[in-house]
Structure formats: structure tokens, C-alpha cells
C-alpha positions in Angstrom: 20.6 -9.3 -12.1 20.4 -11.9 -9.4 22.0 -15.2 -9.8 19.3 -17.7 -10.9 19.9 -19.9 -7.9 17.8 -17.6 -5.7 14.1 -18.1 -5.7 11.7 -15.4 -4.5 8.0 -15.9 -4.2 5.8 -13.2 -5.4 2.3 -13.0 -3.9 1.3 -11.1 -7.0 1.5 -14.3 -9.0 -1.0 -16.2 -6.7 -4.4 -16.8 -8.3 -6.2 -15.1 -5.4 -4.1 -12.0 -5.5 -4.4 -11.8 -9.3 -8.2 -12.1 -9.0 -8.2 -9.3 -6.4 -5.9 -7.0 -8.4 -8.0 -7.6 -11.6 -11.2 -6.7 -9.7 -9.9 -3.1 -8.8 -11.4 -3.6 -5.4 -8.1 -2.9 -3.7 -8.0 0.5 -5.5 -11.6 1.3 -4.7 -11.2 0.4 -1.0 -8.0 2.3 -0.7 -9.6 5.4 -2.3 -12.6 5.2 0.1 -10.4 4.7 3.1 -7.2 6.6 2.1 -6.8 8.8 5.3 -7.8 6.1 7.7 -5.4 3.5 6.2 -2.5 5.9 6.3 -3.4 7.2 9.8 -3.5 3.7 11.1 0.3 3.6 10.7 0.5 5.8 13.8 -2.2 4.1 15.8 -2.3 0.4 16.9 -5.1 -0.5 14.4 -5.0 -4.3 14.2 -4.3 -5.7 10.7 -7.1 -8.2 11.3 -9.8 -5.4 11.4 -8.7 -3.9 8.2 -8.7 -7.3 6.6 -12.1 -8.1 7.9 -13.4 -4.7 6.7 -11.8 -5.3 3.2 -13.2 -8.9 3.0 -16.7 -7.4 3.9 -16.3 -4.8 1.2 -15.3 -7.4 -1.3 -18.3 -9.5 -0.4 -20.7 -6.5 -0.7 -19.2 -5.9 -4.2 -19.9 -9.5 -5.1 -16.2 -10.4 -5.5 -16.0 -14.2 -6.1 -12.9 -16.3 -6.1 -13.1 -20.0 -6.4 -10.2 -21.8 -4.7 -8.9 -25.1 -6.2 -10.5 -26.9 -3.2 -13.9 -25.4 -4.1 -13.5 -26.4 -7.7 -12.9 -30.0 -6.6 -15.8 -29.9 -4.2 -18.2 -28.7 -6.9 -17.0 -31.6 -9.2 -17.5 -34.0 -6.2 -21.0 -32.6 -5.6 -21.8 -33.1 -9.3 -20.5 -36.7 -9.2 -22.5 -37.5 -6.0 -25.7 -36.2 -7.7 -25.0 -38.0 -11.0 -24.4 -41.3 -9.1 -27.4 -40.9 -6.9 -25.1 -41.4 -3.9 -26.4 -42.4 -0.5 -27.4 -39.8 2.0 -24.3 -40.4 4.1 -22.1 -39.7 1.0 -24.1 -36.7 0.1 -23.9 -35.4 3.7 -20.1 -35.8 3.8 -19.8 -34.0 0.4 -21.7 -31.1 1.9 -19.4 -31.1 5.0 -16.5 -30.9 2.6 -18.2 -28.0 0.8 -18.4 -26.1 4.1 -14.7 -26.6 4.6 -14.1 -25.3 1.1 -16.1 -22.2 1.7 -14.1 -21.6 4.9 -10.9 -21.9 2.8 -12.1 -19.2 0.4 -12.5 -16.8 3.3 -9.0 -17.9 4.7 -7.5 -16.4 1.5 -7.9 -12.9 2.9 -6.0 -14.0 6.1 -3.4 -16.0 4.2 -2.5 -13.0 2.1 -3.2 -10.4 4.8 0.2 -8.9 4.9 0.3 -8.4 1.2 -3.3 -7.1 1.1 -2.7 -4.5 3.9 0.6 -3.3 2.4 -1.0 -3.0 -1.0 -3.9 -1.0 0.4 -1.6 1.3 2.2 0.6 1.6 -1.0 -2.5 2.6 -3.0 -3.6 5.1 -0.4 -0.1 6.6 -0.2 0.0 6.9 -4.0 -3.3 8.6 -3.9 -2.3 11.1 -1.2 1.4 11.7 -2.0 2.2 10.2 -5.4 3.7 7.0 -6.8 7.3 7.9 -5.7 6.3 8.2 -2.1 4.2 5.0 -2.2 7.1 3.1 -3.9 9.6 4.4 -1.3 7.4 3.7 1.7 5.7 0.4 0.8 7.5 -1.3 -2.0 11.3 -0.9 -1.5 11.4 -1.7 2.2 9.0 -4.7 2.0 9.3 -6.5 -1.3 11.1 -9.8 -1.0 13.2 -9.6 -4.2 14.4 -6.1 -3.2 15.2 -7.2 0.3 17.1 -10.2 -1.0 19.1 -8.1 -3.5 20.0 -5.6 -0.8 21.1 -8.4 1.5 23.2 -10.0 -1.2 24.9 -6.7 -2.1 25.6 -6.0 1.5 27.0 -9.5 2.0 29.5 -9.0 -1.0 30.9 -5.8 0.4 
């Protein structure tokens, strides 16, 4: 194993990614767009367009993820209503709510590299099997594998 003094972040452990993976929307989208996703490897299809398309697909499928900011905003709205806060306070709370909603959409961009790689991995698995998908999209891209390879090369 790796010495315990190396820390590797796993996007799979992030709440947003866990929610996406649990929804099976990644699998559904990859199945619907299998050929286009894999063919985009040879054409300059911008990552952003795939992310926007996937975000739209998730929205159409009623995927909901509540960020920690939105949870706090909802509590703030409830407190403002319960306290019968002034209109200026209520207005500011609604402005914060708009920022929170923007943050929810930003999750797709924040984890865009992971999402796109995962979509392509699932498409590759569908087309050519798990072994090909792992070799093409997991081994050369996963942070813990890259770190282990670097450490092994460094020692020799």
C-alpha cells in the first residue's frame, strides 16, 4: 500500500457526486449518448457542451441536489418568515437564495472533469467492456493510481 502520509482526494466521495452516482443518471445519459461521447474523443467537442447537455438531462429527469449553502439559505428563509423580518431583510435573504441556486448549477462545472470522464468510462464499458473502460478512463486518470505510479517510478 501507499504510505499513510499521502492524501488523495476522491471526487467520488463528494456529496454531489454521490448523489449523481446514486441517481443512475450518469449511466442513463451514457447509454443514450454512447457513440457520440466516444466519438467526441477524436473531435474537438468542448467539455462544456457535454456538461450543459448532461445538466439539462438531469434537470429534465428532476434530479435535485441541495448544496450546503442552499440548506442554510432555506433555514435563513424560515427564520426570516418566523421573525416577520423587515422587507429589506427578506429581500436580502431572497438575493442570497438566488446565489445558492447558482451554486447548485455550479456543481456540474466544479466536477466537470470527473463527470465527463465518468460518462465516457460508462460509454466505453457499454461498447467495449469493463476492461477497456478501466484501461482507457480509470488507470490513466485516477489520482491515486497516478500518485502510486509516480512514487514507484521515483523509487527506481
